[in-house]
C-alpha positions in Angstrom: 107.3 170.3 96.4 109.9 168.1 94.7 113.6 169.0 95.2 115.0 171.1 92.4 117.4 169.3 90.1 121.1 169.9 90.9 121.6 171.8 87.6 119.1 174.4 88.8 120.2 174.4 92.5 123.8 175.3 91.6 122.9 178.2 89.3 124.0 181.8 89.8 127.4 180.7 91.0 129.6 183.2 92.7 133.3 182.7 93.6 133.7 180.4 96.6 136.0 183.0 98.2 134.1 186.3 98.4 136.3 189.4 97.8 134.8 191.6 100.5 131.6 191.6 102.5 128.3 190.9 100.9 126.7 194.1 99.7 130.1 195.9 99.7 131.7 197.5 96.7 133.7 194.4 95.6 130.6 192.2 96.1 128.6 194.6 93.9 131.3 194.6 91.3 131.3 190.8 91.2 127.6 190.6 90.8 127.7 193.3 88.1 130.3 191.3 86.2 128.3 188.1 86.4 125.3 190.0 85.1 127.4 191.3 82.2 128.3 187.7 81.3 124.7 186.6 81.6 123.5 189.4 79.4 126.2 188.7 76.8 125.5 185.0 76.9 121.8 185.4 76.6 122.0 187.6 73.6 124.4 185.1 71.8 122.5 182.0 72.9 119.3 183.4 71.5 120.9 184.1 68.1 123.1 181.0 67.7 122.0 178.4 70.3 123.7 177.4 73.5 125.8 174.6 71.9 127.3 176.8 69.1 128.4 179.8 71.2 131.9 179.8 72.5 133.3 181.2 75.7 135.5 183.5 73.6 132.4 185.0 72.0 130.8 185.5 75.3 133.7 187.4 76.9 134.2 189.4 73.8 130.6 190.5 73.8 130.8 191.2 77.6 134.0 193.2 77.1 135.9 191.1 79.6 139.1 189.0 79.6 138.6 185.3 79.2 140.2 184.6 82.5 137.5 186.6 84.2 134.9 184.2 82.9 136.1 181.5 85.2 136.0 183.8 88.2 132.2 183.8 88.1 131.1 180.5 86.4 132.8 177.2 85.8 131.6 176.7 82.3 128.9 177.5 79.8 126.4 175.2 81.5 126.7 177.1 84.7 126.3 180.4 82.9 123.1 179.0 81.3 121.9 178.0 84.8 122.6 181.5 86.1 120.6 183.0 83.2 117.6 180.6 83.8 117.5 181.0 87.6 115.1 183.9 87.8 112.6 182.0 85.5 112.9 178.8 87.6 112.3 180.8 90.8 109.2 182.6 89.6 107.7 179.5 87.9 108.3 177.3 91.0 106.6 179.9 93.2 103.6 180.1 90.8 103.2 176.3 90.8 103.6 176.0 94.6 100.8 178.6 95.0 98.5 176.7 92.6 99.1 173.4 94.4 98.3 174.8 97.8 95.1 176.4 96.5 93.9 173.3 94.7 94.3 171.2 97.9 91.8 173.5 99.7 89.5 174.3 96.7 85.9 173.6 96.0 84.9 172.6 92.5 83.5 176.0 91.7 86.9 177.6 92.5 89.0 175.7 90.0 88.6 178.2 87.2 89.8 181.1 89.3 92.8 179.0 90.6 94.0 178.1 87.2 93.4 181.6 86.0 95.6 182.9 88.9 98.2 180.4 87.8 98.0 181.8 84.3 98.3 185.3 85.6 101.4 184.4 87.7 103.1 182.6 84.8 102.2 185.5 82.5 103.9 187.9 85.0 107.0 185.7 84.9 107.0 185.7 81.1 106.7 189.5 80.9 109.5 189.9 83.5 111.9 187.4 81.8 110.7 187.3 78.2 114.2 186.8 76.7 115.0 184.0 79.2 111.7 182.3 78.6 112.3 182.5 74.8 115.7 180.8 75.4 114.1 178.1 77.4 111.5 177.5 74.7 114.1 177.5 72.0 116.4 175.0 73.7 114.1 172.8 75.8 113.6 170.3 73.0 117.1 170.3 71.7 119.3 167.2 72.2 120.5 166.6 75.7 123.9 168.0 76.6 125.7 169.5 79.5 125.2 173.1 78.3 121.4 172.7 78.4 121.4 170.9 81.7 119.5 173.7 83.6 117.0 174.1 80.7 116.2 170.4 80.5 116.0 170.3 84.3 113.4 173.1 84.2 111.5 171.3 81.5 111.4 168.1 83.5 110.2 170.0 86.6 107.4 171.7 84.6 106.2 168.3 83.3 106.3 166.6 86.7 104.6 169.6 88.5 101.9 169.9 85.8 101.1 166.2 86.2 101.1 166.5 90.0 98.7 169.5 89.9 96.3 167.6 87.6 96.4 164.6 90.0 95.5 166.9 92.9 92.6 168.4 91.1 91.4 165.0 90.0 91.8 163.3 93.4 89.8 166.2 95.0 87.0 165.8 92.6 87.6 169.2 91.0 87.9 167.8 87.5 86.7 164.6 85.9 88.7 161.4 85.9 91.2 162.2 83.2 94.7 160.7 82.7 96.9 163.3 84.5 99.8 162.6 82.1 97.8 163.2 78.9 96.0 166.3 80.3 99.2 167.9 81.8 101.3 167.3 78.7 98.6 168.7 76.5 98.4 171.9 78.6 102.2 172.3 78.9 102.6 171.7 75.1 99.9 174.1 74.2 101.1 176.9 76.5 104.7 176.5 75.3 103.7 176.5 71.6 101.6 179.6 72.1 104.4 181.4 74.1 107.0 180.5 71.5 104.9 182.0 68.7 104.0 185.0 70.8 107.6 185.8 72.0 108.9 185.6 68.4 106.4 188.1 67.4 104.5 185.8 65.0 100.7 185.7 64.5 99.5 186.3 68.0 99.0 189.8 69.4 97.7 191.2 72.6 98.8 190.8 76.2 100.1 187.4 77.4 97.5 187.1 80.3 94.6 187.4 77.8 96.1 184.8 75.5 96.8 182.3 78.3 93.4 182.9 80.0 91.7 182.0 76.7 93.7 178.8 76.6 92.8 177.9 80.2 89.1 178.4 79.5 89.3 176.1 76.5 91.1 173.4 78.6 88.7 173.7 81.5 85.7 173.1 79.2 87.2 169.7 78.5 88.2 168.5 82.0 85.6 170.0 84.4 83.4 167.6 86.3 
């Protein structure tokens, strides 16, 4: 698995000097305050975008003094990274599992492997729906330090999708397609569907069913 980009690795920052032992009252208080900042930031970022929201707005929404913001994160970019970390963790685990399964698979197992990936990703979407919506909202916005973790996750998703397609092709599980075109088509379709779904437009029904139908459509075109 490729190393995670630095913007993702440094997420969920806690103060370098820990006030009290891990798991103790002060440690729990620190984590609770970081969560308050994440919750306030996420709500504001979804409504106004990461670039437009100010630190003053975040601490006001969180009910904290501005000085406390810098006790837990260095800047808005690091707060965004902290917000996105659970999504990155779950998505990476799902992609890792799929990659391991494809390397050992027979051609008749590919559908079940990709459907399992769809299930795992659907679980991540259900668990972190607001964070996923923020990712979808900001991933194609112009580059900037505030969106560093989001763009890093987007780059990772593209690279991993291409790598999974290459594994399937090289093992004879799918026909000889261009991995870049196939992977980008899948990623683009899934993200478009999820964005529509999470905004409550047009699509209804559980996420796993929606994604499973998309997987079946894709497999019809790339099976050997």
